[in-house]
C-alpha positions as CSV (number, residue, x, y, z in Angstrom):
1,M,15.7,11.7,16.5
2,H,19.4,13.0,15.3
3,D,19.9,11.1,11.9
4,F,17.4,12.5,9.5
5,E,19.3,10.6,6.8
6,A,18.9,7.4,8.4
7,H,14.8,8.2,9.1
8,I,14.5,9.6,5.4
9,R,16.8,6.5,3.8
10,A,14.0,3.9,5.8
11,V,11.1,5.8,4.3
12,E,12.3,5.2,0.9
13,E,13.4,1.9,1.4
14,D,9.7,0.7,3.3
15,L,8.0,2.9,0.3
16,E,9.8,0.8,-2.6
17,Y,8.9,-2.4,-0.9
18,Y,5.2,-1.5,-0.1
19,R,4.6,-0.4,-3.4
20,A,6.5,-2.9,-5.6
21,K,6.2,-5.8,-3.3
22,R,2.6,-5.2,-2.3
23,F,1.1,-2.9,-4.1
24,E,1.4,-2.6,-8.0
25,P,0.7,-6.6,-7.5
26,R,-1.7,-6.8,-5.7
27,I,-3.2,-4.1,-8.4
28,F,-2.3,-6.6,-10.8
29,Y,-3.7,-9.9,-9.3
30,L,-7.2,-7.9,-9.0
31,I,-7.6,-6.9,-12.9
32,R,-6.1,-10.4,-13.8
33,R,-9.1,-12.0,-11.8
34,G,-11.4,-9.9,-13.0
35,V,-12.3,-7.8,-9.8
36,V,-11.2,-4.1,-11.4
37,T,-9.8,-3.7,-15.0
38,F,-8.2,-0.9,-16.1
39,Y,-10.7,1.2,-17.5
40,D,-12.5,1.1,-13.6
41,L,-9.4,2.5,-12.5
42,L,-9.7,5.2,-14.9
43,K,-13.0,6.3,-14.6
44,A,-12.2,5.7,-10.8
45,R,-9.5,8.3,-11.1
46,V,-11.7,10.8,-13.3
47,A,-14.6,10.7,-10.3
48,L,-12.3,10.8,-7.7
49,K,-12.9,13.3,-4.9
50,R,-10.7,15.2,-2.5
51,A,-13.5,14.5,0.2
52,D,-13.1,10.9,-0.5
53,Q,-9.4,10.2,0.7
54,F,-9.0,8.7,4.3
55,F,-5.4,10.1,5.0
56,K,-5.9,13.8,6.4
57,L,-2.7,14.2,8.0
58,K,-1.6,17.9,8.0
59,K,1.4,18.8,6.6
60,P,3.8,21.1,9.0
61,Q,4.6,24.7,7.7
62,G,8.1,25.6,7.8
63,K,11.7,24.0,7.6
64,N,11.4,21.9,10.6
65,I,13.2,19.0,9.3
66,E,12.2,17.0,12.1
67,A,8.5,17.6,12.2
68,R,9.0,16.8,8.1
69,V,10.9,13.3,8.4
70,R,7.8,12.8,11.4
71,Y,5.1,13.5,8.5
72,L,6.7,11.4,6.2
73,E,6.9,8.6,8.2
74,E,3.3,8.8,9.2
75,W,2.1,9.5,5.5
76,L,3.8,5.9,5.2
77,D,2.1,4.8,8.0
78,E,-1.2,5.5,6.7
79,Y,0.1,4.1,3.1
80,V,0.8,0.6,4.2
81,K,-2.7,0.3,6.4
82,G,-4.5,1.5,3.2
83,I,-2.3,-1.2,0.9
84,A,-3.6,-3.8,4.2
85,L,-7.0,-2.6,4.6
86,V,-8.1,-2.6,0.8
87,S,-6.0,-6.1,0.3
88,A,-7.9,-7.5,2.6
89,R,-11.1,-6.8,1.6
90,A,-11.0,-6.9,-2.0
91,V,-9.4,-10.6,-1.8
92,E,-11.1,-12.2,1.5
93,A,-14.2,-14.1,-1.1
94,M,-11.4,-15.1,-3.7
95,D,-8.8,-17.9,-3.1
96,M,-5.0,-16.6,-3.6
97,V,-2.4,-18.6,-3.7
98,T,1.1,-17.4,-2.4
99,E,3.0,-18.5,-4.9
100,D,0.7,-16.5,-7.6
101,N,1.6,-13.4,-6.2
102,R,5.3,-14.1,-5.5
103,K,5.4,-15.2,-9.5
104,E,3.5,-11.5,-10.3
105,R,6.2,-9.8,-8.0
106,G,8.7,-11.2,-10.5
107,D,10.7,-13.0,-7.6
108,Y,11.5,-15.8,-10.1
109,D,11.6,-13.8,-12.9
110,D,13.3,-10.7,-13.6
111,F,11.8,-10.1,-16.8
112,F,8.5,-9.6,-14.7
113,K,10.3,-7.4,-11.7
114,F,9.0,-4.3,-10.6
115,Q,11.5,-1.6,-10.8
116,K,12.7,0.3,-7.7
117,K,12.9,3.0,-8.3
118,Q,16.3,5.0,-7.2
119,H,16.7,8.0,-4.6
120,H,19.5,10.6,-5.6
121,G,19.7,14.5,-4.6
122,T,20.2,16.1,-1.0
123,L,18.2,15.8,2.0
124,E,15.4,18.2,1.3
125,E,15.6,17.1,-2.8
126,R,14.7,13.4,-1.2
127,M,12.3,14.7,1.1
128,A,10.0,16.4,-1.6
129,N,10.5,13.8,-3.4
130,L,8.7,11.2,-1.2
131,E,6.4,13.8,-0.4
132,Q,5.2,13.9,-4.1
133,D,5.6,9.9,-4.6
134,L,3.3,9.7,-1.6
135,R,1.3,11.6,-3.0
136,D,1.3,9.8,-6.1
137,Y,1.1,6.8,-4.8
138,Q,-1.8,7.3,-2.0
139,E,-3.7,8.8,-5.2
140,L,-3.5,5.3,-6.9
141,L,-4.8,3.7,-3.5
142,E,-7.3,6.0,-3.2
143,V,-8.5,5.2,-7.3
144,L,-8.2,1.5,-6.4
145,V,-10.9,1.9,-3.3
146,Q,-13.0,4.3,-5.7
147,A,-13.3,1.4,-8.5
148,L,-13.4,-1.2,-5.8
149,I,-16.5,0.6,-4.3
150,K,-18.2,1.5,-7.5
151,G,-17.4,-2.8,-8.1
152,G,-19.5,-3.9,-5.5
153,W,-16.4,-5.2,-3.3
154,S,-17.3,-2.8,-0.7
155,T,-18.5,0.7,0.8
156,R,-16.9,3.4,2.4
157,E,-18.3,3.2,5.0
158,E,-17.5,0.0,5.9
159,L,-14.2,0.7,4.8
160,K,-14.3,3.8,7.2
161,Q,-15.5,2.1,9.8
162,R,-12.6,-0.9,8.9
163,W,-10.0,2.0,8.4
């Protein structure tokens, strides 16, 4: 790994793709279908405990850029795996039309598109921003997991087994 800038750019782009095209539209899909509500998500956020989180990678200490980049890449992989896990379990009993998902993502109407986040600054600033974004997005994923469990769509044990 020599080009840290390219790796960070790839993590930024992939993170925004999965957030804007996969995760957030899935949340709205589940809300529209009555699987969860915004209120369920708020209640789950209050009840969220750190011990409930699936992702538990240890952050590298110091200023080793390569270790931090690898950490961000692994964190992104776990986030994407979590989205797939929750999405698959949450919608397996529902009929989902691909066209609905495309419409919800905003593929056909700019008004409905999820705005992609712009990344600026030095490499160090962008890495710090990515860590914060991943922390925030991971927390939202954990909130959705909690809400789905509370709603009876799955159990923590079942999700851990699938994980």
